[in-house]
C-alpha positions in Angstrom: 10.8 -3.2 -11.7 11.7 -5.1 -8.3 14.9 -2.3 -7.8 12.5 0.4 -7.9 9.4 -1.0 -6.3 11.3 -2.1 -3.7 13.1 1.0 -3.1 9.5 2.6 -3.0 8.1 0.2 -0.4 11.7 0.6 2.0 11.1 4.6 1.9 7.5 4.8 2.1 7.9 2.3 5.2 4.8 0.0 4.8 3.7 -1.7 7.3 0.4 -3.8 8.6 -1.3 -5.4 10.7 -5.0 -7.5 11.4 -7.0 -6.1 14.1 -10.0 -7.8 13.1 -11.4 -11.5 13.3 -15.1 -12.1 12.2 -17.5 -14.5 12.3 -20.2 -14.2 10.0 -23.3 -16.8 9.4 -25.3 -16.2 6.4 -27.7 -13.8 6.0 -25.7 -10.9 6.6 -24.4 -7.9 5.5 -21.7 -5.1 6.5 -20.5 -1.7 5.5 -17.4 -0.2 6.5 -13.9 1.9 6.2 -10.8 1.3 8.1 -10.3 4.5 10.8 -6.8 5.4 11.2 -7.6 4.6 15.2 -8.2 0.9 14.1 -4.4 0.8 13.2 -2.7 2.7 16.6 -1.7 -0.8 18.1 0.6 -1.3 14.9 1.4 1.9 13.4 1.1 5.2 15.1 -0.2 7.4 12.2 -0.8 6.0 8.9 -1.1 8.8 6.2 -2.4 6.6 3.7 -4.5 3.2 4.8 -4.8 0.1 2.3 -7.4 -2.1 3.8 -7.6 -5.8 3.4 -10.0 -8.6 4.2 -9.0 -12.2 4.0 -11.8 -15.2 3.8 -10.3 -17.7 6.4 -13.5 -20.0 5.4 -16.5 -19.7 3.5 -17.2 -16.9 0.9 -18.5 -13.4 0.2 -19.6 -10.8 -1.8 -17.9 -7.1 -2.1 -18.5 -4.0 -3.7 -17.1 -0.4 -3.3 -20.0 1.9 -3.2 -21.1 2.5 -7.3 -18.5 -0.2 -8.5 -19.5 -3.9 -9.7 -20.1 -6.4 -7.0 -17.2 -9.6 -6.6 -17.4 -12.8 -5.1 -14.7 -13.8 -2.8 -14.1 -17.1 -1.3 -11.9 -18.9 1.0 -8.4 -18.4 0.4 -8.3 -15.1 -1.2 -7.5 -11.9 -0.2 -8.6 -8.4 -1.2 -6.9 -5.2 -0.5 -8.3 -2.3 -1.3 -5.9 0.2 -2.4 -7.6 3.7 -1.3 -9.3 2.0 1.7 -13.0 3.3 -0.3 -16.3 2.7 1.9 -17.1 -0.8 0.8 -20.1 -3.3 1.3 -19.6 -7.2 2.0 -21.8 -10.0 2.7 -23.7 -13.4 2.4 -26.6 -11.1 0.6 -26.0 -7.2 -0.3 -29.6 -6.5 -0.9 -30.1 -6.5 2.5 -29.6 -3.1 4.5 -25.5 -3.1 5.6 -25.0 -2.9 9.2 -22.1 -0.3 10.2 -19.1 -2.5 11.4 -18.3 0.0 14.1 -22.1 -0.9 16.0 -21.1 -4.5 15.7 -17.5 -5.0 16.6 -16.6 -6.4 20.2 -13.5 -4.6 22.0 -10.7 -6.6 22.1 -9.7 -8.2 25.5 -6.0 -7.5 26.9 -3.8 -8.5 24.4 -6.0 -9.5 22.1 -7.8 -7.9 18.9 -11.3 -7.0 18.1 -14.1 -9.8 16.9 -17.5 -9.7 15.1 -20.1 -12.1 15.8 -23.0 -11.8 13.9 -25.6 -13.2 11.3 -28.7 -14.9 10.6 -27.6 -18.6 11.8 -26.7 -20.2 8.3 -23.6 -20.7 6.1 -20.8 -19.5 8.0 -18.0 -17.0 6.7 -14.8 -16.1 8.7 -12.7 -13.2 7.6 -9.4 -11.2 9.0 -9.4 -7.8 8.5 -6.2 -5.9 8.5 -4.8 -3.1 6.7 -1.3 -1.7 5.2 0.2 1.7 5.9 1.9 4.3 4.8 3.9 7.6 6.7 4.1 8.8 3.0 1.9 7.9 0.7 3.8 7.5 -2.7 1.6 9.1 -5.2 2.6 7.4 -9.1 2.2 3.9 -7.1 -1.6 4.5 -5.8 -2.5 6.0 -8.5 -1.8 3.5 -10.5 -3.2 0.6 -9.0 -7.2 -0.4 -9.1 -9.3 0.5 -6.2 -10.1 -3.4 -5.6 -6.5 -6.3 -5.8 -7.7 -9.7 -5.2 -5.4 -12.1 -4.8 -6.1 -15.9 -4.3 -3.5 -17.5 -2.4 -3.8 -21.1 -2.9 -3.0 -20.3 -7.0 0.6 -18.8 -6.1 4.0 -21.0 -5.6 4.2 -19.8 -2.6 0.7 -19.6 -1.0 0.4 -22.5 1.2 2.9 -21.5 3.2 2.1 -17.6 3.7 -1.9 -18.9 4.1 -0.6 -21.2 7.1 2.1 -18.6 8.4 -0.5 -15.7 8.7 -3.0 -17.7 10.0 -0.9 -18.7 12.8 0.3 -15.1 13.4 -3.6 -14.0 13.8 -3.7 -17.2 16.4 -0.5 -15.8 18.1 -1.8 -12.1 18.4 -5.2 -13.5 19.6 -2.8 -15.4 22.2 -1.0 -12.0 23.3 2.3 -13.5 22.2 5.2 -10.6 21.8 6.3 -10.3 18.1 3.5 -11.8 16.7 2.6 -8.1 15.0 5.9 -8.3 13.6 5.5 -11.2 11.4 1.7 -9.9 10.5 3.5 -6.9 9.0 6.0 -8.6 6.9 3.7 -11.2 6.1 1.1 -8.4 5.1 3.7 -6.5 2.9 4.8 -9.7 1.5 1.2 -10.1 0.0 0.9 -6.8 -1.5 4.1 -7.1 -3.3 2.7 -10.5 -4.6 -0.8 -9.0 -5.4 0.8 -6.1 -7.4 3.3 -8.8 -9.2 0.0 -10.5 -10.5 -1.9 -7.5 -11.2 1.1 -5.9 -13.3 2.0 -9.5 -15.2 -2.0 -8.9 -16.2 -1.8 -5.5 -17.7 -2.5 -4.9 -20.9 0.1 -3.5 -23.4 -1.7 0.0 -23.9 -2.3 0.9 -20.2 -0.7 3.8 -18.5 0.6 4.1 -15.2 3.5 4.1 -13.1 3.4 0.3 -12.8 3.1 0.2 -16.6 6.2 2.5 -16.8 8.3 0.1 -14.4 7.5 -2.7 -16.9 8.3 -0.7 -20.2 11.9 -1.6 -21.3 13.0 1.6 -21.7 10.7 3.9 -19.4 11.3 0.9 -16.8 15.3 1.6 -17.6 15.4 5.1 -16.5 13.4 5.0 -13.5 16.0 1.8 -12.1 18.6 4.8 -12.8 17.0 7.3 -11.3 16.1 4.9 -8.2 19.8 3.9 -8.1 21.5 7.2 -8.8 18.9 9.9 -7.2 21.9 12.9 -6.0 22.8 12.7 -9.9 22.5 15.8 -11.6 20.2 14.0 -14.5 19.0 15.9 -17.2 16.0 14.6 -19.7 18.6 14.0 -22.8 21.2 12.6 -20.5 18.4 10.0 -19.5 17.5 9.3 -23.1 21.0 8.5 -24.2 21.3 6.0 -21.0 17.9 4.1 -22.3 19.2 4.6 -26.2 16.2 6.9 -27.0 16.1 10.2 -28.3 15.1 13.1 -26.2 12.0 13.7 -27.3 10.4 10.6 -27.7 12.0 9.6 -24.2 10.1 12.6 -22.9 6.9 11.9 -24.1 6.6 8.4 -23.1 7.8 8.9 -19.7 5.5 11.3 -19.3 2.6 9.8 -21.0 3.7 6.3 -19.0 4.2 7.7 -15.7 2.1 10.5 -15.4 4.6 13.3 -15.5 7.8 14.6 -17.0 11.4 12.4 -16.1 12.9 15.8 -13.8 9.3 15.9 -11.7 9.1 12.4 -10.8 13.0 13.0 -9.8 12.0 15.6 -7.5 8.7 13.6 -6.1 11.4 11.0 -5.5 14.0 13.2 -4.1 11.2 14.3 -1.6 10.5 11.1 -0.1 14.0 9.7 0.1 14.2 13.3 2.6 11.4 12.4 4.5 12.7 9.0 5.2 16.0 10.7 6.5 14.3 13.3 8.5 12.1 10.5 9.8 14.8 8.5 10.6 17.3 11.5 11.9 19.8 11.4 9.4 21.7 14.8 10.1 20.5 18.2 9.4 18.2 20.0 7.1 20.7 21.0 5.1 23.0 17.8 5.2 19.6 15.9 4.2 19.0 18.1 1.2 22.7 17.9 0.0 22.0 14.1 0.2 19.4 14.2 -2.0 20.9 16.6 -4.4 20.3 20.2 -3.3 23.4 22.6 -2.8 21.0 24.9 -0.9 18.8 24.8 2.0 16.5 27.2 1.4 16.3 25.5 -2.1 15.6 22.2 -0.5 13.3 23.5 1.9 11.2 25.0 -0.9 10.8 22.0 -2.9 10.1 20.2 0.4 7.3 22.4 1.3 5.6 22.0 -2.2 5.7 18.4 -2.0 4.4 17.9 1.5 2.8 21.5 2.7 5.4 21.8 5.8 8.7 22.7 6.3 11.6 20.0 6.5 11.6 20.7 10.1 8.0 20.6 10.9 7.9 17.5 9.2 10.5 16.2 11.6 9.0 17.0 14.5 5.5 15.7 13.8 6.9 12.4 12.4 9.4 11.9 15.6 
């Protein structure tokens, strides 16, 4: 599991940051959604955003529009995998205040702040994000809208939490390098949250993450990620993992959500996007490097996936 998951994180170039420090006093109720502009100090143009809230002290309730309300306490981290509009506060029956109306603009070298509420019990939050330039749909579609991680219940939680707090204080003080620390810690927290989620999945669950956990399909995914240029067929993969072609193809499609060869094409396109972004060779060379002998065939496949030609993608990502 970890190899394919790590591959995806590397290729989509997940990064993160904390852009808002908040102190609320009861009663309070806020609604909002992270905008791409809030991410700009850390990541220029994220195409996908995962919102995060870390409760430093106190507690709150949170609800994604249309879903159930959850309680979040000190030491717990919330990840909103699809950056859904949400409401959070001490009392969600109140009329919510739009977050954008009460954010105090940052001072030079610092981060934005909110200080708001009725003067009662205090709750301190750190609001941040994880962003990527290329959203990997099999991973995102297999995640729930909301993940909750209790840092204090994890083996590494104490040092992660203290490092997180320290890095945010460094950002607030305008010290160089602190944003890099936050980015790495944010990614680490995401990996921890996803790992806990996968461990809790029921046996009947479907999705890419469930596929990683399956002994046969997980092995097939690892092979596709390790050797993407190889001329794979469903028969060859089935043979490698010890299944008949028909049973393998049916199980792969049921778990991952698409047939194995379609998944391979998707993964090759993400690898190509990474190489285009990082400037590794011309379009024909990159197409060859991900398994295409024809530049025209590669360009057609790339445009089907991303809606634009490889050359245009490279210019937009520069």
